[in-house]
ROSE-4610 file (N, C-alpha, C; in Angstrom, 1 decimal, always signed):
// ROSE-4610
residu = [M/M/M/E/E/E/Q/Q/Q/T/T/T/N/N/N/A/A/A/I/I/I/E/E/E/F/F/F/F/F/F/L/L/L/C/C/C/V/V/V/L/L/L/G/G/G/L/L/L/V/V/V/F/F/F/I/I/I/V/V/V/E/E/E/G/G/G/L/L/L/P/P/P/Y/Y/Y/F/F/F/A/A/A/F/F/F/P/P/P/A/A/A/Q/Q/Q/I/I/I/K/K/K/Q/Q/Q/Y/Y/Y/L/L/L/V/V/V/K/K/K/L/L/L/L/L/L/E/E/E/I/I/I/P/P/P/D/D/D/R/R/R/T/T/T/L/L/L/R/R/R/I/I/I/L/L/L/G/G/G/L/L/L/G/G/G/A/A/A/I/I/I/V/V/V/T/T/T/G/G/G/L/L/L/L/L/L/L/L/L/V/V/V/Y/Y/Y/F/F/F/G/G/G/R/R/R/R/R/R]
num = [1/1/1/2/2/2/3/3/3/4/4/4/5/5/5/6/6/6/7/7/7/8/8/8/9/9/9/10/10/10/11/11/11/12/12/12/13/13/13/14/14/14/15/15/15/16/16/16/17/17/17/18/18/18/19/19/19/20/20/20/21/21/21/22/22/22/23/23/23/24/24/24/25/25/25/26/26/26/27/27/27/28/28/28/29/29/29/30/30/30/31/31/31/32/32/32/33/33/33/34/34/34/35/35/35/36/36/36/37/37/37/38/38/38/39/39/39/40/40/40/41/41/41/42/42/42/43/43/43/44/44/44/45/45/45/46/46/46/47/47/47/48/48/48/49/49/49/50/50/50/51/51/51/52/52/52/53/53/53/54/54/54/55/55/55/56/56/56/57/57/57/58/58/58/59/59/59/60/60/60/61/61/61/62/62/62/63/63/63/64/64/64/65/65/65/66/66/66/67/67/67]
x = [+18.1/+19.0/+18.3/+17.5/+16.8/+15.8/+15.1/+14.2/+15.0/+16.1/+17.0/+17.4/+17.8/+18.2/+17.0/+15.8/+14.6/+14.3/+14.4/+14.1/+15.2/+16.4/+17.5/+17.2/+16.9/+16.6/+15.4/+14.4/+13.2/+13.5/+14.3/+14.7/+15.6/+16.4/+17.2/+16.4/+15.4/+14.5/+13.7/+13.2/+12.3/+13.1/+14.4/+15.3/+15.5/+15.7/+15.9/+14.6/+13.5/+12.2/+12.1/+12.4/+12.4/+13.4/+14.6/+15.5/+15.0/+14.5/+14.0/+12.8/+11.9/+10.7/+11.1/+12.1/+12.5/+13.3/+14.0/+14.9/+14.2/+13.0/+12.4/+12.0/+11.6/+11.2/+12.5/+13.6/+14.8/+15.4/+15.4/+16.0/+15.1/+13.8/+12.9/+11.6/+11.8/+10.6/+9.5/+9.9/+8.9/+8.2/+8.8/+8.2/+7.2/+7.6/+6.7/+5.4/+5.5/+4.3/+3.4/+4.0/+3.2/+2.5/+3.3/+2.7/+1.6/+1.7/+0.7/-0.6/-0.5/-1.7/-2.4/-1.6/-2.2/-2.8/-2.3/-2.8/-4.2/-4.6/-6.0/-7.0/-6.5/-7.4/-7.6/-6.8/-7.0/-8.1/-9.0/-10.1/-9.6/-10.4/-10.1/-9.9/-10.7/-10.6/-9.3/-8.8/-7.5/-6.4/-6.5/-5.4/-5.5/-6.7/-6.8/-6.2/-6.4/-5.8/-4.3/-3.8/-2.3/-1.7/-2.4/-2.0/-2.0/-3.0/-3.1/-2.0/-1.7/-0.6/+0.7/+0.9/+2.2/+2.3/+1.2/+1.2/+1.5/+0.9/+1.1/+2.6/+3.1/+4.5/+5.4/+5.2/+6.0/+6.0/+4.8/+4.7/+5.5/+5.4/+6.1/+7.6/+8.1/+9.5/+10.0/+9.2/+9.6/+9.6/+8.6/+8.5/+9.7/+10.0/+11.1/+12.5/+12.5/+13.8/+14.1/+13.1/+13.3/+13.4/+13.2/+13.2/+14.6]
y = [+27.2/+26.2/+25.5/+26.2/+25.5/+24.4/+24.6/+23.6/+22.4/+22.5/+21.4/+20.6/+21.2/+20.5/+19.7/+20.3/+19.6/+18.4/+18.5/+17.4/+16.3/+16.6/+15.6/+14.9/+15.7/+15.1/+14.2/+14.6/+13.7/+12.4/+12.5/+11.3/+10.4/+10.9/+10.1/+9.4/+10.1/+9.5/+8.5/+8.7/+7.8/+6.5/+6.7/+5.6/+4.7/+5.4/+4.6/+3.9/+4.5/+3.8/+2.5/+2.6/+1.4/+0.3/+0.7/-0.2/-0.9/-0.2/-0.7/-1.6/-1.2/-2.0/-3.3/-3.3/-4.4/-5.5/-5.1/-6.0/-7.3/-7.2/-8.4/-9.4/-8.8/-9.6/-10.4/-9.7/-10.3/-11.3/-11.0/-11.8/-13.0/-12.8/-13.8/-14.0/-14.4/-14.5/-15.5/-16.6/-17.6/-17.1/-16.5/-15.9/-14.8/-14.0/-12.9/-13.5/-14.6/-15.2/-15.7/-16.3/-16.8/-15.6/-14.5/-13.3/-12.7/-12.7/-12.1/-12.9/-14.2/-15.1/-14.8/-14.6/-14.3/-12.9/-12.0/-10.6/-10.6/-11.6/-11.6/-11.9/-12.5/-12.8/-11.6/-10.6/-9.4/-8.5/-8.1/-7.3/-5.9/-5.4/-4.1/-3.0/-3.0/-1.9/-1.9/-3.1/-3.2/-2.7/-3.1/-2.6/-1.1/-0.5/+0.9/+1.6/+1.0/+1.6/+1.5/+0.4/+0.2/+1.2/+1.3/+2.3/+3.7/+4.1/+5.4/+5.6/+4.6/+4.7/+4.9/+4.2/+4.3/+5.7/+6.3/+7.6/+8.6/+8.6/+9.5/+9.4/+8.2/+8.0/+8.6/+8.4/+8.9/+10.5/+11.0/+12.5/+13.1/+12.4/+12.9/+12.8/+11.7/+11.6/+12.6/+12.9/+14.0/+15.3/+15.6/+16.9/+17.1/+16.1/+16.2/+16.2/+15.4/+15.4/+16.6/+17.4/+18.6/+19.9/+19.7/+20.9/+21.4]
z = [-10.4/-9.7/-8.6/-7.8/-6.7/-7.1/-8.2/-8.7/-9.2/-9.8/-10.2/-9.0/-7.9/-6.7/-6.2/-6.2/-5.7/-6.5/-7.8/-8.7/-8.5/-8.4/-8.1/-6.8/-5.8/-4.4/-4.5/-5.2/-5.3/-6.0/-7.1/-7.8/-7.0/-6.2/-5.3/-4.2/-3.7/-2.7/-3.3/-4.5/-5.2/-5.5/-5.9/-6.2/-5.0/-3.8/-2.6/-2.2/-2.4/-2.1/-3.0/-4.3/-5.1/-4.6/-4.2/-3.7/-2.4/-1.5/-0.2/-0.5/-1.4/-1.7/-2.5/-3.3/-4.1/-3.3/-2.3/-1.5/-1.1/-0.4/+0.0/-1.1/-2.3/-3.4/-4.0/-3.9/-4.4/-3.4/-2.1/-1.1/-0.7/-0.7/-0.1/-1.0/-2.2/-3.1/-2.6/-2.1/-1.7/-0.5/+0.5/+1.7/+1.3/+0.3/-0.2/-0.7/-1.5/-2.0/-0.9/+0.1/+1.3/+2.0/+2.1/+2.8/+2.0/+0.7/-0.2/-0.1/+0.0/+0.1/+1.5/+2.5/+3.9/+3.8/+3.0/+2.9/+2.5/+1.6/+1.2/+2.3/+3.4/+4.5/+5.4/+5.3/+6.2/+5.7/+6.6/+6.2/+5.7/+4.7/+4.1/+5.1/+6.1/+7.1/+7.8/+8.1/+8.8/+7.9/+6.6/+5.6/+5.5/+5.5/+5.4/+6.6/+7.8/+9.0/+9.0/+8.5/+8.4/+7.4/+6.3/+5.2/+5.7/+6.5/+7.0/+8.0/+8.8/+9.8/+9.1/+8.0/+7.2/+6.6/+6.1/+5.5/+6.6/+7.7/+8.8/+9.3/+9.5/+9.9/+8.8/+7.6/+6.5/+6.5/+6.7/+6.7/+7.9/+9.1/+10.2/+10.0/+9.4/+9.1/+8.2/+7.2/+6.2/+6.9/+7.7/+8.4/+9.3/+10.2/+11.1/+10.4/+9.3/+8.5/+7.7/+7.4/+6.6/+7.5/+8.8/+9.7/+9.9]
């Protein structure tokens, strides 16, 4: 039973991630295109640092949320 609850929880969280990620594309498609063109100008190192910051923030949120 415990494993089933974990899988259901994971699927709910994954579904919410897809909803949150999809909202800007649905609501502001033209602005997303402009943003993606500007994204090409950002150095790889900066993107890696931002990605690492997002990962660490996400891990902290999960840690404190599951406590």
